Structures are given as structure tokens and as C-alpha cells.
Backbone bond lengths (Angstrom), bond angles and torsions (degrees), N, CA, C in turn:
res aa  C-N    CA-C-N  psi(-1)  N-CA   C-N-CA  omega(-1)  CA-C   N-CA-C  phi
1 M - - - 1.504 - - 1.427 109.38 -
2 K 1.437 118.67 -43.22 1.492 117.58 -176.56 1.550 107.72 -64.67
3 F 1.251 119.31 -34.67 1.490 122.36 178.87 1.421 110.16 -59.20
4 Y 1.359 113.07 -48.38 1.553 119.20 -179.98 1.505 114.94 -55.79
5 F 1.287 112.89 -50.28 1.518 116.88 176.39 1.510 113.76 -63.20
6 A 1.319 119.23 -34.41 1.450 125.82 -179.85 1.535 107.68 -65.33
7 L 1.273 115.67 -42.08 1.395 125.16 179.27 1.495 111.90 -62.80
8 I 1.299 113.49 -50.72 1.512 121.58 178.81 1.556 112.78 -55.04
9 F 1.497 105.37 -45.49 1.497 112.62 -176.46 1.616 108.68 -62.25
10 S 1.282 118.33 -43.78 1.400 128.55 -173.18 1.593 108.60 -63.41
11 L 1.260 114.73 -36.96 1.482 125.43 -177.77 1.508 106.65 -69.19
12 V 1.404 114.75 -53.29 1.462 121.19 -179.18 1.527 106.41 -56.63
13 L 1.201 121.18 -49.88 1.492 126.56 -176.78 1.531 112.21 -57.97
14 G 1.447 109.26 -40.32 1.398 112.78 179.52 1.499 116.03 -69.19
15 F 1.314 114.28 -36.66 1.474 122.49 179.36 1.578 107.29 -67.15
16 G 1.331 116.81 -30.82 1.445 115.08 -177.91 1.505 116.24 -77.87
17 T 1.334 114.47 -16.51 1.481 118.45 174.87 1.459 114.81 -110.09
18 N 1.394 116.84 8.85 1.459 117.64 -174.35 1.559 113.59 -55.53
19 A 1.457 114.48 -35.25 1.378 111.73 -175.04 1.504 118.11 -60.19
20 Q 1.409 115.43 -30.11 1.449 121.89 -176.71 1.612 109.44 -66.09
21 I 1.377 109.45 -16.39 1.658 112.44 177.61 1.455 108.97 -59.37
22 L 1.313 120.10 -31.44 1.434 123.08 -175.26 1.524 115.35 -81.89
23 N 1.325 119.29 -13.10 1.412 120.65 -174.62 1.527 112.36 -53.50
24 G 1.323 120.08 125.84 1.411 128.26 179.62 1.615 110.00 135.52
25 A 1.273 115.20 -155.57 1.363 120.32 -176.30 1.582 111.24 -115.24
26 W 1.376 118.95 136.73 1.429 123.73 -174.49 1.499 105.44 -128.04
27 R 1.338 117.20 136.88 1.511 121.95 171.21 1.490 114.69 -108.59
28 L 1.305 115.77 133.50 1.506 122.46 179.39 1.584 104.78 -77.06
29 V 1.412 115.75 119.91 1.399 120.52 -173.39 1.553 110.54 -112.98
30 E 1.322 115.70 -20.54 1.517 117.62 179.98 1.511 107.53 -154.29
31 K 1.436 108.77 138.58 1.542 113.09 172.52 1.450 108.82 -135.22
32 N 1.341 113.79 128.76 1.553 122.29 -169.91 1.331 116.57 47.16
33 G 1.376 119.52 38.77 1.502 124.70 170.73 1.476 110.13 93.33
34 K 1.341 120.93 -2.86 1.404 125.46 -175.83 1.538 114.44 -111.99
35 P 1.378 120.21 135.32 1.433 123.24 -176.53 1.589 108.84 -62.89
36 V 1.257 115.62 141.94 1.498 121.22 177.71 1.518 108.53 -90.41
37 E 1.386 113.71 122.78 1.452 116.25 -171.73 1.543 110.56 -94.52
38 Y 1.293 119.32 -16.13 1.385 121.48 173.73 1.543 113.29 -95.54
39 E 1.351 114.39 171.39 1.481 120.80 176.62 1.574 110.61 -82.30
40 A 1.312 121.71 117.52 1.443 124.44 174.10 1.527 110.08 -129.00
41 I 1.273 118.92 117.35 1.523 121.82 -170.92 1.433 108.73 -136.80
42 K 1.337 110.17 130.49 1.605 122.94 169.11 1.417 110.04 -104.42
43 L 1.319 114.95 134.85 1.471 120.64 168.41 1.586 109.10 -114.73
44 Y 1.319 108.65 137.54 1.570 113.24 -175.64 1.483 109.52 -123.11
45 S 1.328 112.07 143.83 1.594 121.65 168.34 1.567 102.63 -108.02
46 N 1.281 119.18 -160.43 1.420 126.40 176.26 1.486 114.21 -62.16
47 S 1.492 119.72 -32.84 1.407 119.66 -174.10 1.489 108.10 -142.83
48 Y 1.232 118.96 -7.48 1.615 124.93 -174.52 1.515 112.90 -116.64
49 F 1.338 117.35 143.55 1.394 120.96 171.47 1.532 111.02 -127.54
50 T 1.320 117.67 156.10 1.514 122.33 169.29 1.562 101.94 -129.54
51 Y 1.379 110.24 158.34 1.513 114.71 176.66 1.364 109.25 -148.56
52 A 1.389 117.67 143.68 1.415 121.01 175.92 1.530 105.05 -141.88
53 A 1.414 111.83 147.91 1.534 118.42 169.61 1.439 106.28 -132.28
54 Y 1.350 111.47 139.58 1.522 120.58 -178.41 1.444 110.43 -159.47
55 E 1.358 114.64 160.25 1.552 116.18 -177.62 1.513 109.94 -69.44
56 K 1.383 112.44 140.07 1.600 113.42 -178.23 1.489 112.45 -60.11
57 D 1.413 121.21 -48.22 1.384 123.62 -167.78 1.483 114.85 -78.03
58 S 1.321 111.78 -42.80 1.475 115.74 -172.21 1.532 111.12 -95.23
59 G 1.315 116.59 -26.25 1.551 119.59 -170.56 1.429 113.00 80.34
60 Q 1.326 120.44 15.31 1.455 128.90 177.31 1.550 106.13 -54.03
61 F 1.379 120.98 118.66 1.394 122.48 -179.71 1.492 108.30 -68.06
62 M 1.346 119.81 142.58 1.442 123.80 174.34 1.524 109.99 -115.75
63 E 1.406 118.70 -58.66 1.405 123.19 -175.01 1.502 114.03 -157.10
64 A 1.295 115.40 162.61 1.488 117.38 174.85 1.564 108.18 -147.02
65 K 1.284 119.09 151.73 1.457 127.58 -178.51 1.445 108.94 -143.88
66 G 1.395 119.46 162.48 1.402 120.69 170.57 1.540 108.06 -174.85
67 G 1.397 113.53 158.07 1.395 116.37 -168.37 1.543 110.75 166.24
68 T 1.344 118.78 -179.43 1.417 121.34 179.02 1.582 104.14 -94.00
69 Y 1.395 109.70 165.84 1.459 114.00 -175.44 1.589 105.29 -147.75
70 T 1.280 115.45 162.07 1.464 118.89 170.72 1.573 102.93 -142.34
71 L 1.423 110.89 151.30 1.427 122.39 -179.13 1.503 109.75 -134.85
72 N 1.364 119.33 107.04 1.426 122.78 -178.67 1.499 110.75 -134.79
73 N 1.278 116.94 129.31 1.488 123.74 -176.71 1.539 106.75 43.28
74 F 1.250 117.49 -118.89 1.553 124.13 179.53 1.510 109.89 -94.49
75 S 1.196 123.03 6.80 1.501 124.11 -176.20 1.559 108.64 -104.88
76 Y 1.394 111.21 133.49 1.393 117.02 176.38 1.549 105.62 -130.94
77 K 1.301 117.94 131.43 1.514 122.29 179.69 1.440 110.04 -126.00
78 E 1.316 119.35 140.35 1.455 125.95 170.15 1.609 107.17 -120.08
79 H 1.355 115.12 127.06 1.392 115.39 169.39 1.537 108.50 -110.23
80 L 1.282 114.97 117.89 1.438 124.56 -165.09 1.606 108.54 -79.70
81 D 1.290 115.22 125.55 1.468 121.48 162.03 1.661 112.12 -85.86
82 I 1.228 113.65 -24.83 1.495 119.79 -174.71 1.417 109.45 -165.02
83 D 1.438 110.79 142.94 1.415 123.88 171.85 1.572 104.65 -138.60
84 S 1.269 120.60 103.86 1.457 122.79 -174.69 1.521 114.64 -56.29
85 N 1.310 116.29 -31.70 1.433 121.06 178.74 1.612 116.29 -79.64
86 E 1.353 111.30 -34.00 1.402 120.83 -175.03 1.501 112.20 -133.44
87 P 1.362 115.95 79.80 1.479 124.38 177.94 1.546 112.21 -45.75
88 K 1.191 119.90 -35.71 1.525 125.80 -172.37 1.509 106.99 -70.77
89 H 1.354 122.92 -17.36 1.445 124.85 176.13 1.556 113.96 -76.58
90 S 1.356 110.14 -16.07 1.558 110.43 173.84 1.496 116.63 -54.62
91 G 1.231 116.17 128.82 1.544 117.34 179.19 1.505 110.43 95.45
92 T 1.344 119.83 -5.89 1.435 120.33 -179.96 1.544 115.53 -96.68
93 T 1.300 116.02 161.59 1.526 117.86 178.84 1.330 108.50 -120.69
94 R 1.470 116.32 138.63 1.328 125.11 177.75 1.633 108.89 -113.16
95 E 1.288 115.89 138.22 1.549 114.22 -178.39 1.555 105.09 -123.24
96 Y 1.343 109.17 147.67 1.490 120.25 -177.78 1.454 111.39 -142.12
97 L 1.289 112.27 144.53 1.557 118.23 166.47 1.551 107.11 -77.85
98 N 1.394 113.13 130.39 1.466 114.14 -174.93 1.486 106.62 -116.60
99 V 1.342 119.70 146.89 1.400 128.16 165.64 1.475 111.67 -121.39
100 L 1.323 122.80 109.14 1.317 123.78 -174.37 1.530 111.84 -109.80
101 D 1.347 116.37 118.31 1.476 120.48 -173.31 1.446 106.14 -130.42
102 N 1.365 118.42 98.88 1.471 128.49 -174.80 1.476 108.90 51.85
103 K 1.351 118.45 -108.58 1.511 122.96 -178.03 1.521 113.64 -101.94
104 Q 1.321 118.32 24.27 1.444 121.63 175.54 1.520 110.99 -125.22
105 L 1.285 118.10 128.86 1.452 120.75 174.57 1.370 117.69 -123.76
106 T 1.315 118.20 127.28 1.554 121.15 -177.09 1.552 106.36 -110.98
107 L 1.240 113.21 126.42 1.469 119.63 -179.41 1.609 107.54 -116.80
108 T 1.334 111.79 130.86 1.439 119.26 172.20 1.487 113.20 -114.45
109 N 1.288 121.94 117.13 1.535 124.47 178.57 1.482 108.26 -61.67
110 L 1.315 119.42 124.72 1.491 125.17 -177.80 1.500 110.52 -72.57
111 I 1.383 120.14 -16.87 1.481 122.61 -179.47 1.471 108.10 -99.72
112 T 1.306 123.54 -48.85 1.519 123.65 -170.83 1.594 109.58 -97.55
113 G 1.353 118.78 -19.33 1.402 120.21 179.35 1.567 110.38 82.57
114 D 1.366 117.03 -3.27 1.526 117.73 173.66 1.507 111.50 -59.05
115 K 1.421 108.53 137.97 1.579 115.81 -178.42 1.442 105.70 -117.46
116 E 1.377 114.70 135.09 1.448 119.23 -178.82 1.650 102.83 -127.65
117 K 1.327 112.29 146.47 1.411 121.11 177.86 1.559 108.47 -121.28
118 W 1.326 117.50 122.75 1.446 123.71 -171.93 1.556 105.40 -119.32
119 V 1.282 120.12 153.05 1.469 120.97 -176.28 1.587 102.38 -138.93
120 K 1.326 119.19 128.37 1.451 124.33 -177.64 1.540 108.33 -79.65
121 F 1.269 116.92 133.25 1.415 124.83 -176.74 1.579 113.85 -131.30
122 D 1.299 112.06 -2.79 1.562 111.38 176.41 1.548 107.11 -148.85
123 E 1.325 118.94 143.16 1.444 121.66 179.58 1.673 109.67 -90.94
124 A 1.241 118.08 176.22 1.406 125.53 166.90 1.386 118.73 -136.02
125 D 1.401 109.97 59.66 1.536 116.51 -178.18 1.428 109.49 -109.88
126 N 1.332 121.68 12.34 1.510 120.67 167.71 1.469 107.73 -75.81
127 Y 1.377 115.68 102.60 1.425 119.86 -164.67 1.619 111.40 -77.56
128 E 1.337 111.36 -4.33 1.521 116.50 -178.20 1.565 105.34 -94.06
129 M 1.344 119.87 -33.29 1.444 122.84 -165.50 1.603 112.15 -113.57
130 A 1.376 111.25 -39.01 1.520 117.29 -166.33 1.476 114.18 -70.78
131 F 1.347 121.01 81.77 1.351 126.73 -178.46 1.606 110.25 -148.84
132 C 1.289 115.69 169.04 1.520 120.77 163.16 1.510 106.33 -89.73
133 W 1.321 111.76 120.39 1.521 116.91 -178.07 1.546 109.31 -111.10
134 R 1.367 114.72 152.51 1.416 120.11 173.64 1.473 112.05 -124.50
135 I 1.374 118.57 138.79 1.400 119.67 -173.16 1.528 108.20 -69.79
136 H 1.292 114.56 145.18 1.543 117.81 -169.71 1.611 107.72 -126.37
137 K 1.335 115.24 -40.32 1.420 120.18 172.84 1.476 115.69 -145.47
138 K 1.390 116.02 151.48 1.525 116.39 -175.99 1.462 110.58 -143.12
139 K 1.365 115.44 146.30 1.450 122.62 -176.75 1.439 106.56 -141.63
140 D 1.395 117.84 104.12 1.449 128.51 -175.15 1.490 107.30 -91.59
141 E 1.312 119.24 167.18 1.492 125.75 178.01 1.557 104.90 -58.88
142 G 1.372 115.84 133.69 1.380 121.57 -177.18 1.563 118.04 87.04
143 D 1.276 120.57 -10.87 1.411 126.29 176.19 1.461 110.88 -77.82
144 A 1.395 120.30 126.36 1.401 120.55 170.74 1.563 124.44 -75.90
145 E 1.351 101.64 -29.28 1.483 112.83 -178.02 1.556 110.77 -127.03
146 W 1.409 115.77 161.92 1.511 115.48 168.61 1.326 114.79 -69.15
147 R 1.339 121.30 145.06 1.322 126.94 174.85 1.671 109.72 -105.47
148 T 1.272 113.44 118.92 1.382 115.48 179.38 1.576 113.94 -77.34
149 I 1.218 117.77 130.25 1.542 121.49 -178.05 1.636 104.33 -89.96
150 E 1.332 113.58 110.32 1.436 121.17 -178.32 1.540 112.05 -58.17
151 Y 1.415 112.71 146.82 1.424 116.02 177.67 1.474 111.41 -78.96
152 R 1.393 117.71 89.69 1.437 122.63 -179.68 1.602 114.63 -124.41
153 P 1.189 119.48 175.22 1.524 119.04 172.08 1.474 109.59 -60.68
154 R 1.379 122.01 -31.38 1.443 119.79 169.11 1.513 115.60 -72.11
155 K 1.377 118.31 112.49 1.416 122.26 -172.80 1.504 115.62 -143.17
156 T 1.256 114.85 156.13 1.405 124.58 175.06 1.518 110.07 -114.78
157 L 1.369 120.00 120.16 1.383 125.48 -176.61 1.495 105.59 -115.72
158 K 1.434 112.97 154.44 1.391 122.65 172.94 1.573 107.91 -138.64
159 M 1.330 116.54 111.98 1.520 122.88 178.47 1.481 110.08 -94.26
160 I 1.305 112.87 127.43 1.537 120.43 -178.84 1.437 113.62 -118.58
161 T 1.323 122.37 127.95 1.450 119.52 165.93 1.560 105.14 -114.48
162 N 1.306 119.59 -164.63 1.448 118.67 -175.52 1.505 114.06 -60.23
163 S 1.364 122.89 -34.37 1.338 125.09 -179.86 1.559 119.59 -136.39
164 R 1.366 114.24 1.47 1.528 121.61 176.99 1.458 110.92 -120.07
165 Y 1.382 108.32 155.00 1.549 113.55 173.25 1.445 110.21 -147.33
166 Q 1.323 119.73 157.61 1.419 129.76 175.66 1.462 111.47 -144.37
167 V 1.371 113.66 127.21 1.471 117.16 172.98 1.547 105.57 -98.81
168 L 1.310 114.80 139.02 1.492 119.13 -177.62 1.660 103.04 -139.49
169 A 1.345 108.31 124.19 1.592 116.36 -179.80 1.492 103.37 -117.50
170 L 1.319 115.18 127.75 1.529 122.66 -171.88 1.511 114.12 -154.83
171 N 1.260 112.65 165.93 1.515 122.44 166.23 1.486 106.61 -121.34
172 S 1.240 120.13 104.12 1.527 126.40 -172.77 1.595 104.01 -74.28
173 E 1.299 119.09 -16.88 1.526 116.48 -178.96 1.541 110.32 -83.81
174 T 1.280 119.95 -40.95 1.435 124.29 -173.33 1.570 112.82 -102.47
175 G 1.404 111.40 -10.62 1.506 113.38 179.49 1.531 114.69 81.45
176 Q 1.502 113.18 8.70 1.474 113.93 178.54 1.504 116.82 -78.53
177 F 1.382 112.55 123.00 1.428 116.75 173.58 1.483 109.58 -82.76
178 V 1.357 115.08 128.06 1.494 120.63 177.86 1.575 113.08 -95.49
179 G 1.251 114.81 -43.23 1.441 114.43 175.44 1.536 111.62 171.45
180 S 1.223 123.94 172.72 1.442 126.91 176.75 1.526 113.04 -157.09
181 S 1.294 117.67 150.77 1.394 122.59 178.53 1.522 106.87 -153.48
182 G 1.399 114.74 160.85 1.460 115.83 -179.15 1.493 115.00 175.74
183 G 1.237 117.56 -179.96 1.514 125.31 -175.79 1.457 113.10 157.13
184 S 1.330 117.76 -142.85 1.371 122.76 176.16 1.486 115.22 -100.50
185 W 1.308 122.27 159.32 1.548 127.83 173.82 1.476 105.95 -134.56
186 S 1.408 106.54 158.97 1.469 114.81 173.24 1.601 103.58 -156.73
187 G 1.345 113.54 170.80 1.468 116.12 -174.92 1.504 115.36 165.95
188 S 1.255 117.05 174.91 1.443 127.66 173.12 1.537 111.72 -108.83
189 S 1.248 110.73 -165.04 1.557 111.21 -177.35 1.629 112.13 -74.52
190 K 1.448 110.14 -14.49 1.515 113.41 -179.15 1.465 108.75 -117.08
191 D 1.214 120.96 -17.71 1.517 126.94 -177.28 1.556 117.82 -105.57
192 Y 1.321 116.32 148.62 1.457 116.77 177.48 1.560 102.08 -144.84
193 I 1.316 116.96 128.77 1.428 125.98 -173.95 1.525 110.28 -128.73
194 E 1.387 116.39 122.61 1.503 120.60 -177.76 1.442 100.77 -108.60
195 N 1.380 111.87 135.38 1.496 124.20 -179.64 1.656 102.40 -113.02
196 V 1.271 113.34 105.45 1.538 116.18 -171.82 1.470 111.38 -77.42
197 E 1.384 114.24 127.18 1.464 120.51 -179.49 1.515 109.90 -112.45
198 F 1.356 118.99 -18.25 1.430 122.45 175.31 1.512 105.55 -158.22
199 F 1.439 115.39 153.61 1.456 119.44 -175.65 1.485 105.50 -160.74
200 S 1.335 113.74 101.12 1.525 122.02 -168.86 1.452 113.57 -53.50
201 K 1.475 115.82 -44.27 1.407 117.75 -173.95 1.548 115.32 -74.94
202 D 1.378 116.31 -24.92 1.523 115.73 -167.95 1.593 101.39 -156.27
203 Q 1.333 120.36 99.37 1.452 123.31 -178.84 1.486 113.40 -65.70
204 S 1.328 116.83 -19.95 1.473 122.46 174.78 1.476 117.01 -59.22
205 N 1.300 120.24 -15.80 1.390 131.72 -177.62 1.555 104.84 -85.74
206 V 1.299 123.70 -15.18 1.457 121.87 178.87 1.501 107.93 -65.46
207 G 1.417 114.78 137.34 1.411 120.45 -176.73 1.505 115.08 93.23
208 K 1.272 116.54 -12.46 1.498 116.54 178.58 1.515 111.40 -78.45
209 S 1.360 117.81 157.60 1.371 122.98 172.70 1.624 107.36 -121.88
210 L 1.289 110.24 126.60 1.566 115.56 -179.08 1.515 109.13 -111.55
211 E 1.247 111.33 121.87 1.544 122.05 177.60 1.385 120.90 -100.49
212 F 1.363 116.50 125.19 1.492 122.06 -172.50 1.530 107.88 -127.09
213 K 1.321 116.10 154.87 1.435 126.58 164.47 1.441 105.65 -92.86
214 R 1.497 116.95 140.23 1.410 118.91 -178.79 1.576 109.05 -132.42
215 T 1.310 116.21 153.60 1.469 125.98 174.08 1.613 111.04 -150.93
216 F 1.119 118.94 160.68 1.426 123.32 176.35 1.511 111.14 -125.27
217 D 1.353 118.24 134.67 1.325 119.09 -177.60 1.560 110.70 -146.59
218 K 1.321 124.68 115.50 1.428 126.33 -174.46 1.465 116.75 51.93
219 G 1.335 120.10 43.44 1.399 126.84 -177.71 1.433 118.88 81.38
220 L 1.361 118.45 -4.65 1.413 119.98 175.74 1.476 113.34 -96.31
221 W 1.315 119.73 148.39 1.430 126.39 -178.32 1.618 105.99 -106.80
222 L 1.268 115.97 110.01 1.496 120.92 178.71 1.536 110.31 -95.63
223 H 1.254 123.76 127.33 1.413 124.34 171.89 1.535 111.09 -133.79
224 T 1.287 112.80 134.39 1.527 118.25 -178.91 1.452 107.36 -123.88
225 G 1.391 117.65 148.21 1.349 125.07 178.38 1.585 112.02 173.91
226 K 1.378 112.13 -149.34 1.468 118.17 179.65 1.514 108.62 -113.78
227 T 1.395 116.72 149.00 1.426 120.96 176.82 1.565 107.80 -82.39
228 T 1.245 117.30 176.85 1.441 120.48 177.57 1.474 116.91 -61.18
229 K 1.304 115.42 -18.08 1.507 128.42 171.48 1.537 115.20 -84.65
230 G 1.265 114.07 -8.17 1.524 115.95 -176.45 1.429 116.64 92.17
231 E 1.338 120.69 4.36 1.497 126.12 -167.32 1.624 104.70 -97.51
232 D 1.275 113.47 149.93 1.516 122.04 -176.32 1.510 103.24 -63.25
233 M 1.382 113.77 147.28 1.468 118.44 -179.99 1.500 110.73 -151.81
234 M 1.334 118.90 131.96 1.542 117.53 171.98 1.501 104.74 -131.20
235 E 1.343 117.28 137.12 1.435 127.65 178.55 1.560 114.07 -132.65
236 K 1.255 114.04 147.10 1.500 122.75 175.75 1.551 104.97 -127.43
237 W 1.423 110.82 122.86 1.500 121.34 -179.24 1.447 108.38 -114.30
238 H 1.309 113.64 142.92 1.599 117.92 166.83 1.541 108.56 -114.84
239 R 1.379 111.74 162.73 1.416 115.01 -179.26 1.543 108.32 -76.52
240 Y 1.306 111.07 136.30 1.448 118.95 -174.09 1.471 113.86 -104.33
241 K 1.419 118.11 -59.14 1.433 116.91 175.71 1.607 101.88 -147.32
């Protein structure tokens, strides 16, 4: 009897933390039995995901999505904040049957029957950086004071895993897609470097490396450097989800 209750307790505990299993970066490798020729990557924090698709060679932007998710037993759900190609999908929920086997995730859409295979290629155990961040304050070149970014449906997020990042700007109330960029990142305890692989607003930024100085203070991430246009920029981000 003691064993039975211990087993039930461990299963319940496991189901409650299942979502964290996805934390990191996943690449779409197969859709409906066919190999995926473009780059399609999802980044996960504990409860939020971002997604981007773009051409591998050119970095030509294709689409971006983002929202909250849950993973329980064999059920996986995404509640979309934004779908760049279909604004009407903002606020909707998609449900999938999931089969999770180590670092491979198979998702079957319960409405359309479409099947996707994803492979995990990056972890999110950098406990200083690997979160979904939301911009809090900003100071551009020429600004005398910090500008506080009000907490509204219009927001800019930055998802970070151990070596990948994606910036996603959106309005979750209206479904308006503002822009997205992303790629890989590296750095030391004081430096942060973004290597741009896609940039929805201006493809000419693909291939650039942006170098920043970074510090942390009272839960805020401050990074300073230059924008893609070479202008001075300072931003403060707080952990979002």
C-alpha cells in the first residue's frame, strides 16, 4: 500500500513538472513524413514558447509565433499570442497528441491530423540567462532619461536558451505582429553577442554580430551596445515567463 501511494505521488509530481522537460531549443525535422528543408525552431521556457521559420541559406524570414503552452501526459496545448501569417489565430488554442522520447517530440494536431517531428538541440540550464524576458526600460541615443515600457498587450519579448535567442514584438490583444529576429548568442559573464540569422524587418541584418555589455541588478538584465543601425542603445529586461 505504501508503494502504491508513493507511486501515485511521484506520477502526480512528474506531471506537474512535465512542461519544464521542453525547456531549450527544438528543430522541426519532419512534417507529415517529409523532411523539412527550411529552418524551423521553437524555444521554450517553463510556460512560454517562441517560434520562427526562415530559409537556411539566405535567412529570408517566413513566419513567427509565440504564446503559452502546457504539456501533460500525452496532451500538448499551445495558446497563441501571435501568429505572424494569421493574425486571426491570436488568442486561439491548438491541441496536440504528443509522444516525447528523450530528445525527440512527435506532435499530432487533433483537428487536422498533421504530424510534426521535433528534435531538441539546445538546453536551457543557464540559470542566469535562459528565460523568456520582457523589455522593461529603454534608453536610445539622444534620450536623457530611461523610458519605461508600460505593461500592455503590446510587448517585446526575448527568449533565451543556452545558445539561441529570439526577439518577438507583438500585440497579443489585436494579433498585430510587429517583428521578430533571432539566431545564436554567446558571451562571458560581462559580454553578450547576438549572431543574427533572421530579421523580419530588414534581411540585410542577417549575418551581423551585435556586441553588448551585460549586468544584472535586482532581477533586471541590463545590456548596452549598438543597434543594427550603429546607434547607442541601452535596455533593461525583466523575467516574464
